[in-house]
ZAMI-280519 format. One record per residue (C-alpha): x, y, z; residue in three letters. Coordinates in steps of 0.02 Angstrom, whole numbers, padded with zeros to 5 digits, always signed. Layout:
N
XYZAla;...
//
This chain:
438
+01133-03921+02445Unk;+01242-04006+02575Unk;+01325-03905+02714Unk;+01514-03915+02692Unk;+01563-03836+02858Unk;+01668-03908+02997Unk;+01536-03853+03122Unk;+01355-03794+03116Unk;+01427-03618+03105Unk;+01589-03605+03003Unk;+01668-03435+02973Unk;+01782-03482+02827Unk;+01760-03375+02671Unk;+01722-03524+02560Unk;+01596-03599+02682Unk;+01501-03469+02782Unk;+01489-03332+02650Unk;+01413-03310+02478Unk;+01588-03302+02403Unk;+01605-03490+02426Unk;+01464-03534+02305Unk;+01425-03524+02120Unk;+01301-03392+02059Unk;+01164-03523+02043Unk;+01198-03587+02219Unk;+01196-03408+02285Unk;+01023-03383+02210Unk;+00960-03543+02295Unk;+01032-03489+02462Unk;+00959-03314+02448Unk;+00788-03378+02393Unk;+00784-03498+02541Unk;+00834-03363+02667Unk;+00706-03242+02596Unk;+00566-03370+02596Unk;+00602-03416+02778Unk;+00607-03233+02829Unk;+00442-03195+02745Unk;+00361-03349+02821Unk;+00408-03287+02996Unk;+00382-03099+02977Unk;+00259-03084+02834Unk;+00371-02979+02720Unk;+00543-02984+02640Unk;+00687-02895+02727Unk;+00735-02723+02660Unk;+00915-02731+02722Unk;+01043-02871+02715Unk;+01215-02866+02797Unk;+01366-02979+02816Unk;+01553-02960+02843Unk;+01560-02965+02652Unk;+01435-03002+02513Unk;+01483-03028+02331Unk;+01417-02911+02196Unk;+01316-03046+02108Unk;+01219-03086+02267Unk;+01194-02903+02312Unk;+01128-02860+02139Unk;+01014-03015+02138Unk;+00938-02964+02306Unk;+00910-02788+02239Unk;+00826-02845+02078Unk;+00727-02991+02150Unk;+00686-02933+02326Unk;+00709-02743+02314Unk;+00825-02720+02462Unk;+00870-02538+02498Unk;+01024-02558+02609Unk;+01169-02672+02645Unk;+01321-02669+02759Unk;+01494-02747+02766Unk;+01639-02759+02886Unk;+01755-02616+02933Unk;+01924-02604+02848Unk;+02039-02736+02921Unk;+02188-02839+02867Unk;+02179-03026+02898Unk;+02064-03028+03050Unk;+01977-03200+03051Unk;+02052-03224+02877Unk;+01955-03076+02804Unk;+02050-02935+02719Unk;+01949-02781+02669Unk;+02079-02648+02635Unk;+02080-02479+02549Unk;+01892-02454+02529Unk;+01770-02313+02566Unk;+01821-02299+02748Unk;+01657-02256+02836Unk;+01479-02193+02803Unk;+01412-02279+02645Unk;+01441-02298+02458Unk;+01359-02367+02301Unk;+01462-02519+02247Unk;+01518-02566+02073Unk;+01411-02697+01984Unk;+01564-02811+01976Unk;+01640-02776+02147Unk;+01536-02750+02305Unk;+01687-02679+02397Unk;+01731-02550+02262Unk;+01636-02385+02251Unk;+01572-02350+02075Unk;+01611-02184+01991Unk;+01457-02178+01879Unk;+01272-02213+01911Unk;+01257-02336+01767Unk;+01400-02441+01837Unk;+01335-02452+02016Unk;+01218-02565+02111Unk;+01090-02440+02181Unk;+01101-02510+02357Unk;+01207-02411+02481Unk;+01333-02518+02576Unk;+01366-02454+02752Unk;+01529-02492+02843Unk;+01500-02578+03009Unk;+01575-02579+03183Unk;+01629-02399+03217Unk;+01818-02401+03194Unk;+01933-02292+03298Unk;+01984-02163+03166Unk;+02157-02138+03241Unk;+02215-02308+03303Unk;+02123-02447+03209Unk;+02212-02418+03043Unk;+02391-02462+03092Unk;+02357-02566+03246Unk;+02458-02724+03221Unk;+02625-02647+03174Unk;+02682-02685+03351Unk;+02618-02865+03351Unk;+02589-03016+03240Unk;+02416-02967+03180Unk;+02295-02822+03178Unk;+02184-02800+03330Unk;+02008-02730+03343Unk;+01978-02554+03410Unk;+01794-02521+03375Unk;+01627-02481+03455Unk;+01595-02667+03479Unk;+01560-02683+03666Unk;+01660-02843+03694Unk;+01827-02753+03676Unk;+01882-02687+03847Unk;+01997-02551+03778Unk;+01870-02485+03652Unk;+01682-02513+03648Unk;+01685-02586+03823Unk;+01777-02438+03901Unk;+01683-02283+03959Unk;+01826-02162+03920Unk;+01842-02226+03743Unk;+01653-02230+03715Unk;+01632-02049+03769Unk;+01782-01995+03664Unk;+01716-02088+03511Unk;+01542-02011+03518Unk;+01613-01838+03550Unk;+01714-01850+03389Unk;+01563-01926+03299Unk;+01446-01784+03348Unk;+01566-01636+03335Unk;+01685-01684+03194Unk;+01666-01617+03016Unk;+01579-01752+02913Unk;+01522-01664+02753Unk;+01365-01751+02685Unk;+01327-01849+02845Unk;+01405-01946+02989Unk;+01361-02125+03030Unk;+01409-02265+03148Unk;+01337-02436+03188Unk;+01310-02492+03367Unk;+01288-02670+03427Unk;+01377-02837+03429Unk;+01377-03000+03332Unk;+01279-03113+03447Unk;+01399-03261+03451Unk;+01489-03172+03593Unk;+01332-03189+03702Unk;+01266-03070+03833Unk;+01396-03089+03970Unk;+01534-03027+03854Unk;+01437-02880+03783Unk;+01328-02824+03930Unk;+01447-02701+04013Unk;+01486-02607+03852Unk;+01307-02601+03788Unk;+01242-02541+03955Unk;+01366-02396+03945Unk;+01335-02357+03761Unk;+01146-02363+03750Unk;+01108-02227+03881Unk;+01233-02112+03795Unk;+01155-02147+03625Unk;+00983-02114+03699Unk;+01044-01949+03774Unk;+01118-01891+03608Unk;+00957-01941+03519Unk;+00850-01843+03643Unk;+00964-01692+03619Unk;+00933-01712+03430Unk;+01119-01730+03399Unk;+01097-01900+03316Unk;+00959-02005+03237Unk;+00937-02187+03287Unk;+00861-02291+03148Unk;+00864-02458+03059Unk;+00981-02493+02913Unk;+00830-02494+02797Unk;+00781-02317+02852Unk;+00960-02257+02828Unk;+00971-02341+02658Unk;+00809-02262+02598Unk;+00867-02091+02659Unk;+01032-02116+02567Unk;+00943-02164+02405Unk;+00827-02014+02419Unk;+00972-01894+02439Unk;+01115-01960+02331Unk;+01115-02018+02150Unk;+01298-02067+02162Unk;+01412-02092+02312Unk;+01437-01927+02405Unk;+01598-01859+02478Unk;+01605-01880+02667Unk;+01733-01864+02806Unk;+01774-01926+02980Unk;+01865-01801+03093Unk;+01950-01830+03262Unk;+02044-01676+03320Unk;+02087-01744+03491Unk;+02154-01910+03551Unk;+02115-02006+03709Unk;+02193-01929+03866Unk;+02383-01934+03855Unk;+02394-01932+03665Unk;+02418-01791+03539Unk;+02371-01870+03373Unk;+02234-01799+03262Unk;+02160-01867+03102Unk;+02043-01835+02956Unk;+01974-01967+02838Unk;+01905-01909+02670Unk;+01802-02024+02557Unk;+01727-01996+02385Unk;+01677-02107+02240Unk;+01852-02079+02166Unk;+01972-02101+02312Unk;+01999-02102+02499Unk;+02134-02010+02595Unk;+02190-02001+02777Unk;+02287-01860+02859Unk;+02374-01895+03024Unk;+02450-01765+03140Unk;+02580-01844+03255Unk;+02690-01744+03374Unk;+02659-01587+03273Unk;+02708-01663+03105Unk;+02587-01706+02965Unk;+02580-01846+02838Unk;+02457-01929+02721Unk;+02448-02099+02805Unk;+02339-02173+02669Unk;+02276-02136+02492Unk;+02185-02270+02391Unk;+02102-02248+02221Unk;+01936-02325+02166Unk;+01901-02402+01995Unk;+01728-02471+01953Unk;+01808-02580+01817Unk;+01915-02677+01941Unk;+01810-02835+01955Unk;+01813-02940+02113Unk;+01883-03116+02098Unk;+01719-03177+02175Unk;+01592-03094+02062Unk;+01553-03246+01955Unk;+01650-03391+02030Unk;+01671-03463+02204Unk;+01829-03450+02305Unk;+01915-03610+02360Unk;+02016-03519+02493Unk;+01964-03508+02675Unk;+02014-03324+02671Unk;+01956-03175+02567Unk;+02044-03024+02493Unk;+01948-02866+02448Unk;+02064-02727+02393Unk;+02075-02560+02301Unk;+02219-02467+02217Unk;+02357-02403+02333Unk;+02447-02237+02312Unk;+02498-02220+02495Unk;+02482-02365+02618Unk;+02542-02322+02791Unk;+02504-02495+02859Unk;+02564-02622+02731Unk;+02714-02515+02680Unk;+02771-02483+02860Unk;+02872-02581+02986Unk;+02883-02574+03174Unk;+03011-02432+03171Unk;+02975-02336+03010Unk;+02800-02281+02962Unk;+02769-02251+02778Unk;+02681-02093+02725Unk;+02675-01944+02609Unk;+02759-01817+02724Unk;+02762-01628+02724Unk;+02945-01573+02718Unk;+03037-01407+02712Unk;+03213-01369+02649Unk;+03296-01244+02766Unk;+03483-01206+02771Unk;+03513-01350+02651Unk;+03429-01475+02767Unk;+03263-01564+02743Unk;+03153-01568+02899Unk;+02974-01610+02943Unk;+02856-01461+02937Unk;+02780-01435+03110Unk;+02619-01347+03151Unk;+02483-01310+03276Unk;+02301-01362+03288Unk;+02215-01378+03118Unk;+02046-01302+03078Unk;+01930-01417+02979Unk;+01781-01348+02882Unk;+01645-01435+02782Unk;+01539-01280+02753Unk;+01562-01285+02563Unk;+01460-01428+02490Unk;+01569-01568+02422Unk;+01730-01492+02490Unk;+01830-01523+02648Unk;+01951-01384+02695Unk;+02098-01402+02814Unk;+02190-01247+02875Unk;+02352-01284+02968Unk;+02454-01143+03049Unk;+02640-01184+03048Unk;+02757-01172+03197Unk;+02938-01198+03148Unk;+02923-01090+02992Unk;+02816-00944+02937Unk;+02656-00979+02843Unk;+02494-01077+02838Unk;+02457-01236+02740Unk;+02287-01255+02660Unk;+02228-01429+02607Unk;+02068-01443+02506Unk;+01988-01611+02471Unk;+01869-01617+02324Unk;+01777-01762+02244Unk;+01913-01809+02119Unk;+02062-01704+02171Unk;+02168-01633+02311Unk;+02235-01454+02317Unk;+02374-01400+02436Unk;+02437-01220+02449Unk;+02555-01125+02563Unk;+02510-00945+02607Unk;+02611-00815+02700Unk;+02781-00874+02638Unk;+02831-00848+02456Unk;+03010-00908+02474Unk;+02998-01070+02572Unk;+03055-01226+02479Unk;+02938-01366+02531Unk;+02877-01531+02460Unk;+02786-01693+02492Unk;+02898-01847+02507Unk;+02832-02025+02499Unk;+02944-02111+02627Unk;+02939-02302+02631Unk;+03057-02422+02721Unk;+03167-02531+02612Unk;+03107-02701+02554Unk;+02923-02659+02527Unk;+02832-02718+02370Unk;+02769-02558+02290Unk;+02652-02541+02139Unk;+02738-02395+02051Unk;+02799-02421+01873Unk;+02848-02245+01816Unk;+02870-02070+01886Unk;+02858-01925+01764Unk;+02844-01738+01794Unk;+02655-01746+01775Unk;+02607-01920+01835Unk;+02647-02068+01946Unk;+02597-02229+01858Unk;+02563-02393+01947Unk;+02497-02569+01924Unk;+02407-02674+02056Unk;+02311-02838+02033Unk;+02329-02819+01843Unk;+02249-02646+01846Unk;+02350-02498+01781Unk;+02314-02328+01860Unk;+02393-02159+01887Unk;+02388-02000+01989Unk;+02413-01839+01891Unk;+02471-01668+01944Unk;+02393-01511+01869Unk;+02495-01393+01978Unk;+02668-01441+02039Unk;+02779-01583+01978Unk;+02830-01759+02027Unk;+03012-01805+02049Unk;+03086-01979+02071Unk;+03154-01997+02247Unk;+03312-02070+02322Unk;+03348-02167+02481Unk;+03186-02203+02575Unk;+03092-02073+02471Unk;+03000-02157+02326Unk;+02949-01993+02245Unk;+02921-01810+02288Unk;+02787-01685+02241Unk;+02859-01510+02215Unk;+02742-01358+02220Unk;+02737-01235+02076Unk;+02794-01053+02083Unk;+02629-01006+02167Unk;+02665-01127+02311Unk;+02527-01244+02251Unk;+02506-01431+02222Unk;+02353-01505+02138Unk;+02336-01695+02127Unk;+02201-01771+02017Unk;+02131-01943+02059Unk;+02002-01965+01920Unk;+02029-02039+01747Unk;+02130-01923+01635Unk;
//
């Protein structure tokens, strides 16, 4: 095979990655890498990672070389031409046999190799960084970035959230740096991070291990992808935002508290039958697109002035206003469930949000008469996937895949103005949204 790159190292998706080659070429490349590795080290590698790896290659390495772990890039939009957007946000998942970026819902449809998300994203700021500029930046544990992994305040904040935040099945982050940056760029950050990691390890607050060890632990403990969460209940000094990410094999969701108000900033659904464009044929583009099914997208559906989101609203004295509240309490004590308790400020009552593997339950206690709702607010001019809103479902189509979110308690209503649709609680002040197949 002849190298088609512009340079000895070429980062384009159709050159430097498996996506740029036919399945037979991928096998040749993998066999050559594996043979070279074994010649040097005396055994085949047990973990293989890249910014992105196609499902055919991942499954071939599992069947032929028995790898137990893989890893891919954090969620990002367009950075270096790579778009990975809407996936299992952190920790790890079993991918679909036809889409290495898509979590599978059933064991017989998954590649039994956990894929870990790399780089340690800032759970508050990474997601919608870029709305104020031409492209998305990088706010991660990578030590070359002076306002993130190269800053002592950020590093200590990040590891505090990592150790103390509710995470359900387990918490995970990846430390280190791609070596093309070289030592001078990464030294300061690594020399701050590694002593802190060592301290937390010695205090038995974290384990430090190879990807292969983590992958084997994952396989020993989970038959299918578990539900996990990432929780940050304080921001860097000077900020007041809080966030919770929830991930399961069926969907991901992100709650953001901002100036006392609350919105779902993101909800994406997963479908193991949504095949990647790269599973059996090479891309000819120098970029890649790995996507899931959007229900709320607070980045792509926002603009510099108006941020899209599914917002908590109350109707008081004939006027609709944001519901405001205090500090939430997050609990992961019940296996497979993440519970959020949010005491309200501007009105009487407490909101309870319960994330489960395939559904979301929201109830209001302490106020039987309040009229409240969820409104999906999106600025004008955005290309949205929704095709129909009925009392019991919101139907959508994205990348030729039809999908829907159903309500078991409460009803959907078609919106007006900037509101795309609303979710109205039932007489018991309850909303239940179902994200699995009906």
